[in-house]
A tleap script that builds the chain and sets N, CA, C and O, in Angstrom:
source leaprc.protein.ff14SB
mol = sequence {
  NMET ALA ILE LYS LYS SER PRO ARG SER ARG
  CYS LEU PRO GLY LYS GLU VAL ALA GLU CYS
  LYS VAL GLU SER ILE ILE THR VAL ASP GLU
  ARG GLY GLN MET VAL LEU PRO LYS ASP LEU
  ARG ASP LYS ALA GLY ILE ARG PRO GLY ASP
  LYS LEU ALA VAL THR THR TRP GLU LYS ASP
  GLY GLU VAL CYS CYS ILE THR LEU ILE LYS
  VAL GLU GLY LEU VAL ALA MET VAL LYS GLY
  HIE LEU GLY PRO ILE LEU LYS GLU ILE CLEU
}
set mol.1.N position { 95.530 23.424 -9.642 }
set mol.1.CA position { 96.727 22.710 -10.016 }
set mol.1.C position { 96.528 21.226 -9.730 }
set mol.1.O position { 96.216 20.856 -8.599 }
set mol.2.N position { 96.700 20.380 -10.723 }
set mol.2.CA position { 96.500 18.941 -10.570 }
set mol.2.C position { 97.763 18.300 -9.989 }
set mol.2.O position { 98.888 18.701 -10.288 }
set mol.3.N position { 97.534 17.308 -9.162 }
set mol.3.CA position { 98.646 16.557 -8.581 }
set mol.3.C position { 98.866 15.316 -9.428 }
set mol.3.O position { 97.945 14.530 -9.651 }
set mol.4.N position { 100.080 15.148 -9.892 }
set mol.4.CA position { 100.409 13.987 -10.711 }
set mol.4.C position { 100.847 12.851 -9.790 }
set mol.4.O position { 101.786 13.004 -9.008 }
set mol.5.N position { 100.168 11.721 -9.885 }
set mol.5.CA position { 100.509 10.563 -9.066 }
set mol.5.C position { 101.381 9.610 -9.858 }
set mol.5.O position { 101.151 9.375 -11.044 }
set mol.6.N position { 102.381 9.067 -9.192 }
set mol.6.CA position { 103.256 8.089 -9.818 }
set mol.6.C position { 102.540 6.751 -9.896 }
set mol.6.O position { 101.837 6.384 -8.954 }
set mol.7.N position { 102.695 5.999 -11.000 }
set mol.7.CA position { 102.073 4.675 -11.090 }
set mol.7.C position { 102.747 3.662 -10.170 }
set mol.7.O position { 102.218 2.569 -9.968 }
set mol.8.N position { 103.901 4.006 -9.611 }
set mol.8.CA position { 104.626 3.111 -8.710 }
set mol.8.C position { 104.691 3.752 -7.334 }
set mol.8.O position { 104.779 4.974 -7.213 }
set mol.9.N position { 104.648 2.943 -6.323 }
set mol.9.CA position { 104.812 3.449 -4.971 }
set mol.9.C position { 105.680 2.485 -4.188 }
set mol.9.O position { 105.749 1.300 -4.513 }
set mol.10.N position { 106.326 2.976 -3.181 }
set mol.10.CA position { 107.187 2.122 -2.354 }
set mol.10.C position { 106.327 1.246 -1.464 }
set mol.10.O position { 105.445 1.735 -0.759 }
set mol.11.N position { 106.593 -0.061 -1.502 }
set mol.11.CA position { 105.837 -1.022 -0.690 }
set mol.11.C position { 106.346 -1.062 0.737 }
set mol.11.O position { 105.560 -1.114 1.684 }
set mol.12.N position { 107.634 -1.039 0.888 }
set mol.12.CA position { 108.234 -1.213 2.195 }
set mol.12.C position { 108.974 0.066 2.585 }
set mol.12.O position { 110.070 0.321 2.087 }
set mol.13.N position { 108.385 0.867 3.467 }
set mol.13.CA position { 109.055 2.104 3.871 }
set mol.13.C position { 110.452 1.817 4.397 }
set mol.13.O position { 110.665 0.844 5.121 }
set mol.14.N position { 111.393 2.662 4.033 }
set mol.14.CA position { 112.753 2.491 4.508 }
set mol.14.C position { 113.618 1.622 3.611 }
set mol.14.O position { 114.835 1.578 3.792 }
set mol.15.N position { 113.028 0.939 2.661 }
set mol.15.CA position { 113.803 0.124 1.732 }
set mol.15.C position { 114.200 1.010 0.560 }
set mol.15.O position { 113.412 1.837 0.101 }
set mol.16.N position { 115.419 0.834 0.082 }
set mol.16.CA position { 115.950 1.738 -0.920 }
set mol.16.C position { 115.295 1.628 -2.284 }
set mol.16.O position { 114.988 2.652 -2.895 }
set mol.17.N position { 115.068 0.411 -2.784 }
set mol.17.CA position { 114.608 0.270 -4.162 }
set mol.17.C position { 113.301 -0.503 -4.304 }
set mol.17.O position { 112.869 -0.765 -5.426 }
set mol.18.N position { 112.668 -0.872 -3.205 }
set mol.18.CA position { 111.444 -1.664 -3.302 }
set mol.18.C position { 110.324 -0.818 -3.893 }
set mol.18.O position { 110.060 0.293 -3.433 }
set mol.19.N position { 109.684 -1.344 -4.893 }
set mol.19.CA position { 108.550 -0.665 -5.509 }
set mol.19.C position { 107.431 -1.656 -5.744 }
set mol.19.O position { 107.669 -2.828 -6.035 }
set mol.20.N position { 106.216 -1.176 -5.614 }
set mol.20.CA position { 105.044 -1.984 -5.939 }
set mol.20.C position { 104.466 -1.468 -7.244 }
set mol.20.O position { 104.399 -0.260 -7.473 }
set mol.21.N position { 104.054 -2.382 -8.085 }
set mol.21.CA position { 103.328 -1.984 -9.287 }
set mol.21.C position { 102.489 -3.154 -9.739 }
set mol.21.O position { 102.797 -4.305 -9.431 }
set mol.22.N position { 101.442 -2.866 -10.460 }
set mol.22.CA position { 100.593 -3.915 -11.007 }
set mol.22.C position { 101.279 -4.435 -12.256 }
set mol.22.O position { 101.449 -3.700 -13.230 }
set mol.23.N position { 101.677 -5.707 -12.230 }
set mol.23.CA position { 102.353 -6.323 -13.371 }
set mol.23.C position { 101.354 -6.886 -14.369 }
set mol.23.O position { 101.552 -6.789 -15.580 }
set mol.24.N position { 100.285 -7.473 -13.856 }
set mol.24.CA position { 99.272 -8.045 -14.735 }
set mol.24.C position { 98.031 -8.356 -13.915 }
set mol.24.O position { 98.061 -8.329 -12.685 }
set mol.25.N position { 96.961 -8.646 -14.596 }
set mol.25.CA position { 95.720 -9.107 -13.976 }
set mol.25.C position { 95.549 -10.550 -14.419 }
set mol.25.O position { 95.580 -10.846 -15.613 }
set mol.26.N position { 95.369 -11.452 -13.455 }
set mol.26.CA position { 95.205 -12.871 -13.781 }
set mol.26.C position { 93.867 -13.357 -13.254 }
set mol.26.O position { 93.254 -12.713 -12.403 }
set mol.27.N position { 93.421 -14.486 -13.758 }
set mol.27.CA position { 92.133 -15.063 -13.373 }
set mol.27.C position { 92.359 -16.391 -12.675 }
set mol.27.O position { 93.213 -17.181 -13.078 }
set mol.28.N position { 91.590 -16.627 -11.633 }
set mol.28.CA position { 91.627 -17.913 -10.934 }
set mol.28.C position { 90.542 -18.781 -11.552 }
set mol.28.O position { 89.386 -18.367 -11.648 }
set mol.29.N position { 90.920 -20.005 -11.979 }
set mol.29.CA position { 89.918 -20.879 -12.595 }
set mol.29.C position { 89.121 -21.629 -11.533 }
set mol.29.O position { 89.335 -21.448 -10.334 }
set mol.30.N position { 88.206 -22.465 -11.988 }
set mol.30.CA position { 87.305 -23.174 -11.064 }
set mol.30.C position { 88.043 -24.146 -10.149 }
set mol.30.O position { 87.514 -24.531 -9.107 }
set mol.31.N position { 89.256 -24.548 -10.522 }
set mol.31.CA position { 90.049 -25.439 -9.662 }
set mol.31.C position { 90.986 -24.654 -8.739 }
set mol.31.O position { 91.765 -25.247 -7.993 }
set mol.32.N position { 90.910 -23.338 -8.791 }
set mol.32.CA position { 91.764 -22.511 -7.938 }
set mol.32.C position { 93.136 -22.251 -8.521 }
set mol.32.O position { 94.018 -21.741 -7.831 }
set mol.33.N position { 93.328 -22.596 -9.785 }
set mol.33.CA position { 94.628 -22.420 -10.411 }
set mol.33.C position { 94.694 -21.098 -11.152 }
set mol.33.O position { 93.682 -20.558 -11.597 }
set mol.34.N position { 95.918 -20.592 -11.273 }
set mol.34.CA position { 96.142 -19.356 -12.020 }
set mol.34.C position { 97.481 -19.459 -12.734 }
set mol.34.O position { 98.334 -20.260 -12.351 }
set mol.35.N position { 97.660 -18.673 -13.745 }
set mol.35.CA position { 98.876 -18.704 -14.544 }
set mol.35.C position { 99.576 -17.360 -14.431 }
set mol.35.O position { 98.969 -16.310 -14.641 }
set mol.36.N position { 100.873 -17.406 -14.094 }
set mol.36.CA position { 101.674 -16.192 -14.131 }
set mol.36.C position { 102.111 -15.986 -15.576 }
set mol.36.O position { 102.653 -16.908 -16.185 }
set mol.37.N position { 101.892 -14.813 -16.135 }
set mol.37.CA position { 102.264 -14.579 -17.529 }
set mol.37.C position { 103.758 -14.827 -17.771 }
set mol.37.O position { 104.588 -14.577 -16.897 }
set mol.38.N position { 104.082 -15.319 -18.962 }
set mol.38.CA position { 105.449 -15.676 -19.310 }
set mol.38.C position { 106.409 -14.509 -19.136 }
set mol.38.O position { 107.508 -14.696 -18.616 }
set mol.39.N position { 106.024 -13.321 -19.555 }
set mol.39.CA position { 106.942 -12.184 -19.433 }
set mol.39.C position { 107.257 -11.879 -17.965 }
set mol.39.O position { 108.373 -11.464 -17.651 }
set mol.40.N position { 106.299 -12.077 -17.074 }
set mol.40.CA position { 106.534 -11.877 -15.645 }
set mol.40.C position { 107.433 -12.981 -15.085 }
set mol.40.O position { 108.336 -12.711 -14.293 }
set mol.41.N position { 107.178 -14.230 -15.502 }
set mol.41.CA position { 108.040 -15.340 -15.063 }
set mol.41.C position { 109.481 -15.104 -15.517 }
set mol.41.O position { 110.426 -15.308 -14.755 }
set mol.42.N position { 109.632 -14.674 -16.758 }
set mol.42.CA position { 110.976 -14.390 -17.278 }
set mol.42.C position { 111.636 -13.265 -16.478 }
set mol.42.O position { 112.794 -13.383 -16.078 }
set mol.43.N position { 110.914 -12.198 -16.251 }
set mol.43.CA position { 111.437 -11.048 -15.520 }
set mol.43.C position { 111.841 -11.424 -14.097 }
set mol.43.O position { 112.839 -10.920 -13.581 }
set mol.44.N position { 111.064 -12.315 -13.456 }
set mol.44.CA position { 111.338 -12.744 -12.080 }
set mol.44.C position { 112.301 -13.928 -12.022 }
set mol.44.O position { 112.706 -14.345 -10.936 }
set mol.45.N position { 112.667 -14.469 -13.175 }
set mol.45.CA position { 113.579 -15.612 -13.196 }
set mol.45.C position { 112.945 -16.881 -12.661 }
set mol.45.O position { 113.633 -17.732 -12.098 }
set mol.46.N position { 111.631 -17.015 -12.835 }
set mol.46.CA position { 110.920 -18.211 -12.371 }
set mol.46.C position { 110.942 -19.240 -13.500 }
set mol.46.O position { 110.489 -18.976 -14.614 }
set mol.47.N position { 111.476 -20.414 -13.186 }
set mol.47.CA position { 111.628 -21.482 -14.167 }
set mol.47.C position { 110.806 -22.696 -13.757 }
set mol.47.O position { 110.452 -22.827 -12.586 }
set mol.48.N position { 110.494 -23.589 -14.696 }
set mol.48.CA position { 109.778 -24.814 -14.334 }
set mol.48.C position { 110.509 -25.566 -13.235 }
set mol.48.O position { 111.726 -25.737 -13.298 }
set mol.49.N position { 109.778 -26.010 -12.239 }
set mol.49.CA position { 110.364 -26.739 -11.118 }
set mol.49.C position { 110.757 -25.868 -9.938 }
set mol.49.O position { 111.011 -26.385 -8.850 }
set mol.50.N position { 110.814 -24.541 -10.133 }
set mol.50.CA position { 111.139 -23.650 -9.014 }
set mol.50.C position { 110.075 -23.776 -7.937 }
set mol.50.O position { 108.907 -24.035 -8.228 }
set mol.51.N position { 110.486 -23.590 -6.702 }
set mol.51.CA position { 109.554 -23.611 -5.581 }
set mol.51.C position { 109.363 -22.185 -5.092 }
set mol.51.O position { 110.321 -21.427 -4.937 }
set mol.52.N position { 108.099 -21.836 -4.851 }
set mol.52.CA position { 107.757 -20.507 -4.362 }
set mol.52.C position { 107.053 -20.625 -3.021 }
set mol.52.O position { 106.179 -21.474 -2.846 }
set mol.53.N position { 107.430 -19.777 -2.078 }
set mol.53.CA position { 106.745 -19.708 -0.789 }
set mol.53.C position { 105.618 -18.685 -0.930 }
set mol.53.O position { 105.820 -17.601 -1.478 }
set mol.54.N position { 104.450 -19.031 -0.440 }
set mol.54.CA position { 103.308 -18.122 -0.470 }
set mol.54.C position { 103.178 -17.505 0.915 }
set mol.54.O position { 102.990 -18.217 1.902 }
set mol.55.N position { 103.276 -16.194 0.988 }
set mol.55.CA position { 103.108 -15.505 2.263 }
set mol.55.C position { 101.887 -14.595 2.169 }
set mol.55.O position { 101.534 -14.122 1.089 }
set mol.56.N position { 101.259 -14.361 3.294 }
set mol.56.CA position { 100.093 -13.482 3.318 }
set mol.56.C position { 100.270 -12.416 4.385 }
set mol.56.O position { 100.965 -12.620 5.381 }
set mol.57.N position { 99.645 -11.300 4.166 }
set mol.57.CA position { 99.561 -10.231 5.156 }
set mol.57.C position { 98.089 -10.068 5.469 }
set mol.57.O position { 97.243 -10.081 4.575 }
set mol.58.N position { 97.795 -9.915 6.744 }
set mol.58.CA position { 96.404 -9.763 7.158 }
set mol.58.C position { 96.171 -8.395 7.780 }
set mol.58.O position { 97.055 -7.808 8.405 }
set mol.59.N position { 94.970 -7.917 7.591 }
set mol.59.CA position { 94.532 -6.666 8.225 }
set mol.59.C position { 93.104 -6.901 8.689 }
set mol.59.O position { 92.243 -7.305 7.907 }
set mol.60.N position { 92.866 -6.650 9.946 }
set mol.60.CA position { 91.537 -6.847 10.541 }
set mol.60.C position { 91.013 -8.261 10.307 }
set mol.60.O position { 89.821 -8.454 10.065 }
set mol.61.N position { 91.907 -9.251 10.381 }
set mol.61.CA position { 91.503 -10.648 10.261 }
set mol.61.C position { 91.257 -11.137 8.852 }
set mol.61.O position { 90.839 -12.280 8.664 }
set mol.62.N position { 91.506 -10.294 7.845 }
set mol.62.CA position { 91.310 -10.694 6.451 }
set mol.62.C position { 92.624 -10.577 5.691 }
set mol.62.O position { 93.395 -9.642 5.903 }
set mol.63.N position { 92.868 -11.529 4.809 }
set mol.63.CA position { 94.067 -11.472 3.978 }
set mol.63.C position { 93.924 -10.309 3.006 }
set mol.63.O position { 92.951 -10.224 2.257 }
set mol.64.N position { 94.905 -9.419 3.029 }
set mol.64.CA position { 94.856 -8.274 2.115 }
set mol.64.C position { 95.927 -8.361 1.030 }
set mol.64.O position { 95.788 -7.753 -0.031 }
set mol.65.N position { 97.001 -9.119 1.297 }
set mol.65.CA position { 98.080 -9.252 0.312 }
set mol.65.C position { 98.579 -10.686 0.279 }
set mol.65.O position { 98.712 -11.334 1.317 }
set mol.66.N position { 98.850 -11.165 -0.898 }
set mol.66.CA position { 99.451 -12.477 -1.097 }
set mol.66.C position { 100.729 -12.242 -1.888 }
set mol.66.O position { 100.720 -11.579 -2.925 }
set mol.67.N position { 101.832 -12.798 -1.381 }
set mol.67.CA position { 103.129 -12.590 -2.002 }
set mol.67.C position { 103.777 -13.925 -2.321 }
set mol.67.O position { 103.675 -14.873 -1.542 }
set mol.68.N position { 104.438 -13.998 -3.455 }
set mol.68.CA position { 105.220 -15.180 -3.823 }
set mol.68.C position { 106.693 -14.831 -3.684 }
set mol.68.O position { 107.140 -13.798 -4.180 }
set mol.69.N position { 107.453 -15.699 -3.002 }
set mol.69.CA position { 108.885 -15.493 -2.827 }
set mol.69.C position { 109.586 -16.784 -3.217 }
set mol.69.O position { 109.198 -17.863 -2.769 }
set mol.70.N position { 110.613 -16.681 -4.045 }
set mol.70.CA position { 111.388 -17.878 -4.369 }
set mol.70.C position { 111.945 -18.436 -3.063 }
set mol.70.O position { 112.417 -17.687 -2.208 }
set mol.71.N position { 111.885 -19.757 -2.917 }
set mol.71.CA position { 112.330 -20.392 -1.681 }
set mol.71.C position { 113.781 -20.010 -1.364 }
set mol.71.O position { 114.117 -19.771 -0.205 }
set mol.72.N position { 114.633 -19.953 -2.380 }
set mol.72.CA position { 116.034 -19.590 -2.144 }
set mol.72.C position { 116.132 -18.202 -1.503 }
set mol.72.O position { 116.948 -17.987 -0.607 }
set mol.73.N position { 115.313 -17.277 -1.954 }
set mol.73.CA position { 115.310 -15.931 -1.388 }
set mol.73.C position { 114.807 -15.915 0.039 }
set mol.73.O position { 115.312 -15.167 0.875 }
set mol.74.N position { 113.808 -16.742 0.317 }
set mol.74.CA position { 113.270 -16.826 1.675 }
set mol.74.C position { 114.315 -17.414 2.622 }
set mol.74.O position { 114.483 -16.931 3.741 }
set mol.75.N position { 115.010 -18.445 2.178 }
set mol.75.CA position { 116.062 -19.061 2.994 }
set mol.75.C position { 117.149 -18.031 3.294 }
set mol.75.O position { 117.635 -17.949 4.423 }
set mol.76.N position { 117.528 -17.251 2.293 }
set mol.76.CA position { 118.563 -16.227 2.494 }
set mol.76.C position { 118.100 -15.178 3.507 }
set mol.76.O position { 118.886 -14.727 4.340 }
set mol.77.N position { 116.813 -14.787 3.435 }
set mol.77.CA position { 116.287 -13.816 4.399 }
set mol.77.C position { 116.320 -14.369 5.815 }
set mol.77.O position { 116.726 -13.673 6.746 }
set mol.78.N position { 115.897 -15.609 5.981 }
set mol.78.CA position { 115.876 -16.235 7.306 }
set mol.78.C position { 117.298 -16.338 7.850 }
set mol.78.O position { 117.543 -16.011 9.011 }
set mol.79.N position { 118.233 -16.790 7.020 }
set mol.79.CA position { 119.625 -16.893 7.458 }
set mol.79.C position { 120.174 -15.519 7.833 }
set mol.79.O position { 120.908 -15.387 8.812 }
set mol.80.N position { 119.822 -14.506 7.063 }
set mol.80.CA position { 120.281 -13.144 7.347 }
set mol.80.C position { 119.761 -12.625 8.675 }
set mol.80.O position { 120.467 -11.910 9.386 }
set mol.81.N position { 118.523 -12.982 9.014 }
set mol.81.CA position { 117.928 -12.529 10.277 }
set mol.81.C position { 118.368 -13.388 11.460 }
set mol.81.O position { 118.671 -12.869 12.534 }
set mol.82.N position { 118.401 -14.690 11.258 }
set mol.82.CA position { 118.709 -15.596 12.373 }
set mol.82.C position { 120.199 -15.870 12.549 }
set mol.82.O position { 120.636 -16.226 13.643 }
set mol.83.N position { 120.982 -15.708 11.489 }
set mol.83.CA position { 122.414 -15.974 11.562 }
set mol.83.C position { 123.097 -15.261 12.713 }
set mol.83.O position { 123.764 -15.914 13.515 }
set mol.84.N position { 122.958 -13.939 12.827 }
set mol.84.CA position { 123.604 -13.230 13.936 }
set mol.84.C position { 123.119 -13.683 15.306 }
set mol.84.O position { 123.903 -13.720 16.255 }
set mol.85.N position { 121.852 -14.023 15.425 }
set mol.85.CA position { 121.293 -14.495 16.705 }
set mol.85.C position { 121.894 -15.835 17.067 }
set mol.85.O position { 122.286 -16.061 18.212 }
set mol.86.N position { 121.967 -16.735 16.076 }
set mol.86.CA position { 122.536 -18.060 16.327 }
set mol.86.C position { 124.008 -17.989 16.722 }
set mol.86.O position { 124.470 -18.773 17.551 }
set mol.87.N position { 124.739 -17.055 16.132 }
set mol.87.CA position { 126.167 -16.893 16.481 }
set mol.87.C position { 126.305 -16.486 17.946 }
set mol.87.O position { 127.225 -16.931 18.633 }
set mol.88.N position { 125.391 -15.642 18.421 }
set mol.88.CA position { 125.440 -15.211 19.815 }
set mol.88.C position { 125.096 -16.361 20.767 }
set mol.88.O position { 125.673 -16.465 21.850 }
set mol.89.N position { 124.165 -17.214 20.368 }
set mol.89.CA position { 123.718 -18.323 21.216 }
set mol.89.C position { 124.761 -19.425 21.258 }
set mol.89.O position { 125.045 -19.984 22.317 }
set mol.90.N position { 125.331 -19.736 20.097 }
set mol.90.CA position { 126.286 -20.849 19.992 }
set mol.90.C position { 127.618 -20.393 20.380 }
set mol.90.O position { 128.568 -21.175 20.362 }
savepdb mol mol.pdb
quit
């Protein structure tokens, strides 16, 4: 009996809707630049002039994952985590 594997898997255990999937394969040019495909930019709501935070995850001293997060989303996450702590301190 063959086991059917889903093309999507949950990236963050315990999160309700987080899923990881390969959206596209991109190439890094000789200057270190890469292009996010238009359909992915549209889907993610990334517009010209938007700022993205680059985060990395390391395993055994090597970067294994690189993630782009819209700065607005990162600010909201930080406020969500630090807001309750700051209220207790202040």
